[in-house]
C-alpha positions as a printed Julia matrix, in Angstrom:
66×3 Matrix{Float64}:
   0.0    0.0    0.0
   2.87   2.38   0.79
   4.32   1.96  -2.68
   0.94   2.41  -4.31
   0.43   5.78  -2.59
   4.11   6.72  -2.8
   4.55   7.17   0.94
   6.63   5.4    3.53
   5.51   2.33   5.42
   5.62   4.3    8.66
   3.11   6.79   7.24
   0.69   3.95   6.55
   1.12   2.64  10.11
   0.65   6.11  11.66
  -2.44   6.74   9.57
  -3.87   3.37  10.61
  -3.28   4.26  14.28
  -5.01   7.62  13.77
  -7.97   5.94  12.07
  -8.29   3.47  14.94
  -8.11   6.32  17.46
 -10.87   8.18  15.6
 -13.05   5.07  15.58
 -12.59   4.66  19.34
 -13.38   8.33  19.96
 -16.52   8.02  17.83
 -17.69   4.96  19.77
 -17.0    6.42  23.21
 -17.53  10.15  22.75
 -19.64  10.37  19.61
 -19.45  10.95  15.89
 -19.67  14.72  16.37
 -16.27  14.83  18.05
 -14.79  12.6   15.36
 -16.12  14.98  12.73
 -14.74  17.98  14.64
 -11.3   16.39  14.76
 -11.35  15.62  11.05
 -12.45  19.14  10.14
  -9.91  20.57  12.59
 -12.54  22.54  14.51
 -11.78  20.58  17.69
  -8.28  22.03  17.82
  -6.68  18.59  18.17
  -3.71  17.44  16.14
  -3.16  13.81  15.16
  -0.7   13.56  18.04
  -3.28  15.02  20.46
  -5.91  12.59  19.23
  -3.64   9.59  19.77
  -2.72  10.9   23.22
  -6.37  11.25  24.23
  -7.06   7.62  23.35
  -3.82   6.42  24.97
  -4.64   8.23  28.23
  -8.18   6.83  28.1
  -6.83   3.3   27.88
  -4.35   3.94  30.7
  -7.16   5.25  32.92
  -9.37   2.28  32.06
  -6.57  -0.08  33.09
  -5.78   1.85  36.27
  -9.42   2.19  37.31
 -11.31  -0.8   35.89
 -14.26  -0.23  38.24
 -15.2    3.04  36.52
């Protein structure tokens, strides 16, 4: 796929991670937030988006009763 789109393999992996993060955000927080991230009205970068999901998972592991 990387060759087909003339990008590096790492770009494909990062984009896949971002897509997964967006899907998780949509499931947990709603499609509206996902749309806001994609249209850049939420003020979150790709890095911010990945961090939000990562912190969410860390909190879920630390506090499974919540």
